[in-house]
C-alpha positions as CSV (number, residue, x, y, z in Angstrom):
1,M,156.5,106.4,70.8
2,V,152.9,106.9,72.0
3,D,151.6,105.6,68.6
4,N,153.2,102.2,69.2
5,L,151.1,101.7,72.4
6,S,147.6,100.2,72.1
7,K,144.6,102.1,73.4
8,E,144.4,99.7,76.3
9,D,148.0,100.6,77.3
10,Q,147.1,104.3,77.2
11,K,144.1,104.2,79.6
12,T,144.1,107.4,81.6
13,Y,140.5,107.2,83.0
14,I,139.7,110.8,82.2
15,T,136.1,110.1,81.2
16,P,135.2,108.1,84.3
17,A,136.9,110.6,86.5
18,I,134.8,113.4,84.9
19,L,131.6,111.5,85.4
20,V,132.5,110.7,89.1
21,T,133.3,114.4,89.6
22,L,130.0,115.6,88.1
23,F,127.6,112.9,89.3
24,A,129.0,111.0,92.2
25,F,131.3,112.6,94.7
26,L,133.1,115.8,93.8
27,P,136.1,115.8,96.2
28,V,137.4,112.4,95.3
29,G,136.4,112.9,91.6
30,M,138.6,116.0,91.5
31,F,141.7,114.1,92.6
32,A,140.8,111.3,90.2
33,L,140.7,113.8,87.4
34,K,144.0,115.3,88.5
35,Y,145.7,112.0,88.3
36,A,144.0,111.1,85.0
37,L,145.3,114.3,83.4
38,E,148.7,113.7,84.8
39,A,148.7,110.2,83.2
40,K,147.7,111.8,79.9
41,N,150.5,114.3,80.2
42,Y,153.1,111.6,81.1
43,Y,151.9,109.5,78.1
44,I,152.4,112.5,75.8
45,I,156.0,113.1,77.0
46,G,156.8,109.4,76.9
47,D,157.2,108.7,80.6
48,F,155.2,105.5,80.7
49,D,156.2,104.4,84.2
50,Y,154.8,107.5,85.8
51,A,151.8,107.5,83.4
52,N,150.8,104.0,84.5
53,K,151.2,104.9,88.2
54,A,149.1,108.1,87.7
55,A,146.5,106.1,85.7
56,S,146.3,103.5,88.4
57,K,145.7,106.2,91.1
58,A,143.0,107.7,88.9
59,K,141.3,104.3,88.5
60,K,141.4,103.7,92.3
61,L,140.0,107.1,93.1
62,T,137.4,106.8,90.4
63,I,136.1,103.6,91.9
64,I,136.2,105.0,95.4
65,G,134.4,108.1,94.4
66,F,131.8,106.1,92.6
67,L,131.2,103.8,95.6
68,I,130.9,106.8,98.0
69,G,128.5,108.5,95.6
70,I,126.3,105.4,95.3
71,T,126.3,105.0,99.1
72,I,125.2,108.7,99.5
73,Y,122.4,108.3,96.9
74,L,121.3,105.1,98.5
75,F,121.1,106.5,102.0
76,G,119.4,109.6,100.7
77,T,116.8,107.5,98.9
78,V,116.1,105.3,101.8
79,G,115.8,108.3,104.1
80,W,113.4,110.0,101.8
81,I,111.2,106.9,101.5
82,Y,111.2,106.4,105.3
83,S,110.3,110.1,106.0
84,Y,107.6,110.0,103.2
85,S,106.0,106.8,104.6
86,N,106.0,108.2,108.1
87,A,104.4,111.4,106.9
88,Q,101.7,109.3,105.1
89,K,101.1,107.2,108.2
90,K,100.7,110.4,110.3
91,L,98.3,111.9,107.8
92,I,96.3,108.7,107.7
93,Q,96.2,108.5,111.5
94,E,95.0,112.1,111.8
95,G,92.4,111.4,109.2
96,L,91.1,108.3,111.1
97,N,91.1,110.3,114.3
98,T,89.0,113.0,112.6
99,Q,86.6,110.5,111.2
100,K,86.2,108.9,114.7
101,E,85.5,112.3,116.2
102,L,82.9,113.0,113.5
103,I,81.2,109.6,114.0
104,Q,81.1,110.2,117.8
105,E,79.6,113.6,117.3
106,D,76.9,112.2,114.9
107,S,76.1,109.4,117.3
108,V,75.7,111.8,120.2
109,E,73.5,114.1,118.1
110,K,71.3,111.2,117.0
111,S,70.9,109.9,120.5
112,T,70.0,113.3,121.8
113,E,67.4,113.6,119.0
114,M,66.0,110.2,119.8
115,L,65.7,111.1,123.5
116,G,64.2,114.4,122.6
117,D,61.6,112.7,120.4
118,R,60.2,110.7,123.2
């Protein structure tokens, strides 16, 4: 019976569920994988109604897990860039302050030397 179905009719979303579990968002990916494996098992025993329902749940959870994972990665990247740029600004500001102090010390030394030469 399963052989009569085309590959499109037998979609269980196992591969996307595994990828979401490994790379995007583990908790949702695990449930997507659970439903994808249920869909595969239902297809094997010939219960196509439950197989399609389980595959549909797996698809929804895979998409949700992917979107959550992308959101987390996006916020993490933006946060890292923001903190890195603030650290660079702080280092540059400290460097400028140090340079100003050195210039002021040099000008004070030169003026005292000039006064001392008179």
